Biopython code that builds the backbone (N, CA, C, O; Angstrom):
import numpy as np
from Bio.PDB.StructureBuilder import StructureBuilder

atoms = [
    (1, "UNK", "N", (44.641, 8.543, -4.962)),
    (1, "UNK", "CA", (43.394, 8.374, -5.943)),
    (1, "UNK", "C", (42.877, 7.047, -5.048)),
    (1, "UNK", "O", (41.669, 6.848, -4.921)),
    (2, "UNK", "N", (43.678, 6.326, -4.555)),
    (2, "UNK", "CA", (43.392, 5.644, -3.843)),
    (2, "UNK", "C", (42.119, 5.683, -3.125)),
    (2, "UNK", "O", (41.053, 5.148, -3.431)),
    (3, "UNK", "N", (42.458, 6.518, -1.966)),
    (3, "UNK", "CA", (41.823, 7.002, -0.662)),
    (3, "UNK", "C", (40.336, 7.523, -1.024)),
    (3, "UNK", "O", (39.283, 7.546, -0.387)),
    (4, "UNK", "N", (40.811, 8.047, -2.687)),
    (4, "UNK", "CA", (39.405, 8.935, -2.674)),
    (4, "UNK", "C", (38.342, 7.892, -2.992)),
    (4, "UNK", "O", (37.200, 7.887, -2.532)),
    (5, "UNK", "N", (39.117, 6.585, -4.249)),
    (5, "UNK", "CA", (37.937, 5.869, -4.770)),
    (5, "UNK", "C", (37.608, 4.994, -3.594)),
    (5, "UNK", "O", (36.423, 4.662, -3.608)),
    (6, "UNK", "N", (38.268, 4.540, -2.620)),
    (6, "UNK", "CA", (37.096, 3.696, -1.280)),
    (6, "UNK", "C", (36.379, 4.780, -0.825)),
    (6, "UNK", "O", (35.225, 4.380, -0.669)),
    (7, "UNK", "N", (36.463, 5.976, -0.522)),
    (7, "UNK", "CA", (35.598, 7.145, 0.160)),
    (7, "UNK", "C", (34.266, 6.656, -0.884)),
    (7, "UNK", "O", (33.226, 6.279, -0.345)),
    (8, "UNK", "N", (34.373, 6.689, -2.360)),
    (8, "UNK", "CA", (33.517, 7.145, -2.989)),
    (8, "UNK", "C", (32.475, 5.541, -3.217)),
    (8, "UNK", "O", (31.337, 5.434, -3.673)),
    (9, "UNK", "N", (33.421, 4.468, -2.692)),
    (9, "UNK", "CA", (32.906, 3.003, -2.765)),
    (9, "UNK", "C", (32.060, 3.132, -1.475)),
    (9, "UNK", "O", (30.855, 2.906, -1.587)),
    (10, "UNK", "N", (32.549, 3.463, -0.279)),
    (10, "UNK", "CA", (31.976, 4.010, 0.969)),
    (10, "UNK", "C", (30.615, 4.417, 1.333)),
    (10, "UNK", "O", (29.777, 3.754, 1.946)),
    (11, "UNK", "N", (30.481, 6.094, 0.671)),
    (11, "UNK", "CA", (29.347, 6.641, 0.245)),
    (11, "UNK", "C", (28.208, 5.731, -0.570)),
    (11, "UNK", "O", (26.989, 5.694, -0.398)),
    (12, "UNK", "N", (29.058, 5.003, -1.528)),
    (12, "UNK", "CA", (27.642, 4.039, -2.573)),
    (12, "UNK", "C", (26.592, 3.474, -1.452)),
    (12, "UNK", "O", (25.388, 3.472, -1.196)),
    (13, "UNK", "N", (28.543, 2.729, -0.675)),
    (13, "UNK", "CA", (27.202, 1.587, -0.080)),
    (13, "UNK", "C", (26.493, 2.168, 1.118)),
    (13, "UNK", "O", (25.769, 1.340, 1.671)),
    (14, "UNK", "N", (26.504, 3.630, 1.791)),
    (14, "UNK", "CA", (25.979, 3.810, 2.786)),
    (14, "UNK", "C", (24.994, 3.856, 2.051)),
    (14, "UNK", "O", (24.124, 3.033, 2.339)),
    (15, "UNK", "N", (24.650, 4.951, 0.626)),
    (15, "UNK", "CA", (22.823, 5.175, 0.402)),
    (15, "UNK", "C", (22.760, 4.405, 0.430)),
    (15, "UNK", "O", (21.871, 4.312, 1.276)),
    (16, "UNK", "N", (23.155, 2.782, -0.017)),
    (16, "UNK", "CA", (22.546, 1.650, -0.648)),
    (16, "UNK", "C", (21.952, 1.200, 1.121)),
    (16, "UNK", "O", (20.762, 1.059, 1.403)),
    (17, "UNK", "N", (22.697, 1.097, 1.760)),
    (17, "UNK", "CA", (22.303, 0.340, 2.986)),
    (17, "UNK", "C", (21.161, 1.667, 3.858)),
    (17, "UNK", "O", (20.387, 1.146, 4.661)),
    (18, "UNK", "N", (21.036, 3.295, 3.729)),
    (18, "UNK", "CA", (19.608, 3.701, 3.782)),
    (18, "UNK", "C", (19.354, 3.784, 3.274)),
    (18, "UNK", "O", (19.200, 5.001, 3.176)),
    (19, "UNK", "N", (18.738, 2.996, 1.866)),
    (19, "UNK", "CA", (17.724, 3.032, 1.236)),
    (19, "UNK", "C", (17.081, 1.523, 1.719)),
    (19, "UNK", "O", (15.935, 1.201, 2.034)),
    (20, "UNK", "N", (18.065, 0.925, 1.649)),
    (20, "UNK", "CA", (17.440, -0.865, 2.608)),
    (20, "UNK", "C", (16.792, -0.234, 3.579)),
    (20, "UNK", "O", (15.570, -0.351, 3.679)),
    (21, "UNK", "N", (17.442, 0.446, 4.341)),
    (21, "UNK", "CA", (16.931, 0.523, 5.452)),
    (21, "UNK", "C", (15.236, 0.957, 5.558)),
    (21, "UNK", "O", (14.264, 0.402, 6.069)),
    (22, "UNK", "N", (15.382, 1.926, 4.986)),
    (22, "UNK", "CA", (13.840, 2.736, 4.172)),
    (22, "UNK", "C", (13.152, 1.649, 4.143)),
    (22, "UNK", "O", (12.312, 1.300, 4.972)),
    (23, "UNK", "N", (13.647, 0.823, 2.746)),
    (23, "UNK", "CA", (12.620, -0.568, 2.912)),
    (23, "UNK", "C", (11.962, -1.061, 3.538)),
    (23, "UNK", "O", (10.737, -1.154, 3.458)),
    (24, "UNK", "N", (12.935, -1.620, 4.558)),
    (24, "UNK", "CA", (12.982, -2.239, 5.879)),
    (24, "UNK", "C", (12.010, -1.514, 6.610)),
    (24, "UNK", "O", (10.926, -2.090, 6.700)),
    (25, "UNK", "N", (12.101, -0.439, 7.140)),
    (25, "UNK", "CA", (11.358, -0.068, 7.962)),
    (25, "UNK", "C", (9.430, 0.085, 7.502)),
    (25, "UNK", "O", (8.402, 0.000, 8.174)),
    (26, "UNK", "N", (9.678, 0.305, 6.239)),
    (26, "UNK", "CA", (7.862, 1.068, 5.822)),
    (26, "UNK", "C", (7.612, -0.382, 5.799)),
    (26, "UNK", "O", (6.422, -0.669, 5.929)),
    (27, "UNK", "N", (8.669, -1.668, 5.629)),
    (27, "UNK", "CA", (7.647, -2.859, 5.334)),
    (27, "UNK", "C", (7.780, -3.405, 6.872)),
    (27, "UNK", "O", (7.280, -4.527, 6.956)),
    (28, "UNK", "N", (8.219, -3.014, 7.896)),
    (28, "UNK", "CA", (7.992, -3.349, 9.597)),
    (28, "UNK", "C", (6.507, -2.321, 9.731)),
    (28, "UNK", "O", (5.436, -2.928, 9.721)),
    (29, "UNK", "N", (6.486, -1.088, 9.830)),
    (29, "UNK", "CA", (5.533, -0.100, 9.667)),
    (29, "UNK", "C", (4.381, -1.048, 9.457)),
    (29, "UNK", "O", (3.718, -1.403, 10.431)),
    (30, "UNK", "N", (3.990, -1.652, 7.757)),
    (30, "UNK", "CA", (2.780, -2.230, 7.447)),
    (30, "UNK", "C", (2.602, -3.302, 8.364)),
    (30, "UNK", "O", (1.557, -3.340, 9.015)),
    (31, "UNK", "N", (3.824, -4.534, 8.567)),
    (31, "UNK", "CA", (3.328, -5.120, 9.536)),
    (31, "UNK", "C", (3.045, -5.327, 10.687)),
    (31, "UNK", "O", (2.294, -6.228, 11.063)),
    (32, "UNK", "N", (3.688, -4.407, 11.498)),
    (32, "UNK", "CA", (3.253, -3.878, 13.136)),
    (32, "UNK", "C", (1.580, -3.322, 13.124)),
    (32, "UNK", "O", (0.799, -3.500, 14.059)),
    (33, "UNK", "N", (1.278, -2.667, 11.928)),
    (33, "UNK", "CA", (-0.072, -2.251, 11.895)),
    (33, "UNK", "C", (-1.059, -3.520, 11.486)),
    (33, "UNK", "O", (-2.027, -3.830, 12.179)),
    (34, "UNK", "N", (-0.825, -3.954, 10.723)),
    (34, "UNK", "CA", (-1.530, -5.463, 10.512)),
    (34, "UNK", "C", (-1.671, -6.033, 11.880)),
    (34, "UNK", "O", (-2.810, -6.198, 12.318)),
    (35, "UNK", "N", (-0.566, -6.371, 12.652)),
    (35, "UNK", "CA", (-0.774, -7.161, 13.744)),
    (35, "UNK", "C", (-1.276, -5.933, 15.020)),
    (35, "UNK", "O", (-1.445, -6.354, 16.165)),
    (36, "UNK", "N", (-1.401, -5.048, 14.842)),
    (36, "UNK", "CA", (-2.088, -3.866, 15.539)),
    (36, "UNK", "C", (-3.483, -4.278, 15.509)),
    (36, "UNK", "O", (-4.192, -4.517, 16.487)),
    (37, "UNK", "N", (-3.772, -4.329, 14.379)),
    (37, "UNK", "CA", (-5.111, -4.359, 13.730)),
    (37, "UNK", "C", (-5.792, -5.882, 13.966)),
    (37, "UNK", "O", (-7.007, -5.817, 13.776)),
    (38, "UNK", "N", (-5.329, -7.264, 14.336)),
    (38, "UNK", "CA", (-5.462, -8.495, 14.793)),
    (38, "UNK", "C", (-5.439, -8.069, 15.822)),
    (38, "UNK", "O", (-6.518, -8.104, 16.414)),
    (39, "UNK", "N", (-4.605, -7.644, 16.337)),
    (39, "UNK", "CA", (-4.726, -7.778, 17.760)),
    (39, "UNK", "C", (-5.768, -6.697, 18.758)),
    (39, "UNK", "O", (-6.208, -6.799, 19.903)),
    (40, "UNK", "N", (-5.846, -6.037, 18.081)),
    (40, "UNK", "CA", (-7.104, -5.187, 18.576)),
    (40, "UNK", "C", (-8.551, -5.889, 18.709)),
    (40, "UNK", "O", (-9.366, -5.861, 19.631)),
    (41, "UNK", "N", (-8.584, -6.805, 16.911)),
    (41, "UNK", "CA", (-10.053, -7.375, 17.020)),
    (41, "UNK", "C", (-9.899, -8.823, 17.892)),
    (41, "UNK", "O", (-10.948, -9.430, 18.110)),
    (42, "UNK", "N", (-8.509, -9.452, 18.447)),
    (42, "UNK", "CA", (-8.563, -10.253, 19.385)),
    (42, "UNK", "C", (-8.914, -9.760, 20.765)),
    (42, "UNK", "O", (-9.309, -10.503, 21.664)),
    (43, "UNK", "N", (-8.695, -8.083, 20.905)),
    (43, "UNK", "CA", (-9.384, -7.629, 21.871)),
    (43, "UNK", "C", (-10.928, -7.874, 22.527)),
    (43, "UNK", "O", (-11.535, -8.443, 23.435)),
    (44, "UNK", "N", (-11.120, -6.773, 21.053)),
    (44, "UNK", "CA", (-12.360, -6.566, 21.258)),
    (44, "UNK", "C", (-13.607, -7.868, 21.367)),
    (44, "UNK", "O", (-14.721, -7.699, 21.863)),
    (45, "UNK", "N", (-13.056, -9.272, 20.724)),
    (45, "UNK", "CA", (-13.725, -10.551, 20.716)),
    (45, "UNK", "C", (-13.609, -11.105, 22.163)),
    (45, "UNK", "O", (-14.531, -11.796, 22.595)),
    (46, "UNK", "N", (-12.502, -10.833, 22.951)),
    (46, "UNK", "CA", (-12.412, -10.763, 23.993)),
    (46, "UNK", "C", (-13.540, -10.794, 25.598)),
    (46, "UNK", "O", (-13.967, -11.464, 26.538)),
    (47, "UNK", "N", (-13.516, -9.141, 24.727)),
    (47, "UNK", "CA", (-14.350, -7.881, 25.553)),
    (47, "UNK", "C", (-16.094, -8.710, 25.417)),
    (47, "UNK", "O", (-17.021, -8.737, 26.225)),
    (48, "UNK", "N", (-16.021, -9.010, 24.710)),
    (48, "UNK", "CA", (-17.535, -9.711, 23.949)),
    (48, "UNK", "C", (-17.812, -10.747, 24.963)),
    (48, "UNK", "O", (-18.541, -10.872, 25.947)),
    (49, "UNK", "N", (-16.790, -11.548, 24.214)),
    (49, "UNK", "CA", (-16.784, -12.653, 25.322)),
    (49, "UNK", "C", (-17.059, -13.266, 26.709)),
    (49, "UNK", "O", (-17.498, -14.318, 27.176)),
    (50, "UNK", "N", (-16.425, -11.699, 27.270)),
    (50, "UNK", "CA", (-16.575, -11.439, 28.756)),
    (50, "UNK", "C", (-18.006, -10.973, 29.036)),
    (50, "UNK", "O", (-18.779, -11.447, 29.868)),
    (51, "UNK", "N", (-18.138, -10.344, 28.512)),
    (51, "UNK", "CA", (-20.078, -9.502, 28.555)),
    (51, "UNK", "C", (-20.652, -10.416, 28.280)),
    (51, "UNK", "O", (-21.747, -10.379, 28.841)),
    (52, "UNK", "N", (-20.456, -11.785, 27.351)),
    (52, "UNK", "CA", (-21.838, -12.721, 26.852)),
    (52, "UNK", "C", (-21.745, -13.389, 28.510)),
    (52, "UNK", "O", (-22.777, -13.472, 29.176)),
    (53, "UNK", "N", (-20.537, -13.797, 29.013)),
    (53, "UNK", "CA", (-20.619, -14.736, 30.209)),
    (53, "UNK", "C", (-20.951, -14.100, 31.519)),
    (53, "UNK", "O", (-21.037, -14.788, 32.535)),
]
sb = StructureBuilder()
sb.init_structure("model")
sb.init_model(0)
sb.init_chain("A")
sb.init_seg("    ")
for serial, (resi, resn, name, xyz) in enumerate(atoms, 1):
    if name == "N":
        sb.init_residue(resn, " ", resi, " ")
    sb.init_atom(name, np.array(xyz, "f"), 0.0, 1.0, " ", f" {name:<3s}", serial, name[0])
structure = sb.get_structure()
């Protein structure tokens, strides 16, 4: 009985970890998209600056 209970607990933990990982991965994707936009805008500014010079 005890082994089965521990197994259930481990399964619950795994499910929670998977959900947590999914949430974190989504947040990272959103942040990376925002960072990429900022980085691209900086690159464009740099190119414009070089053209002006």
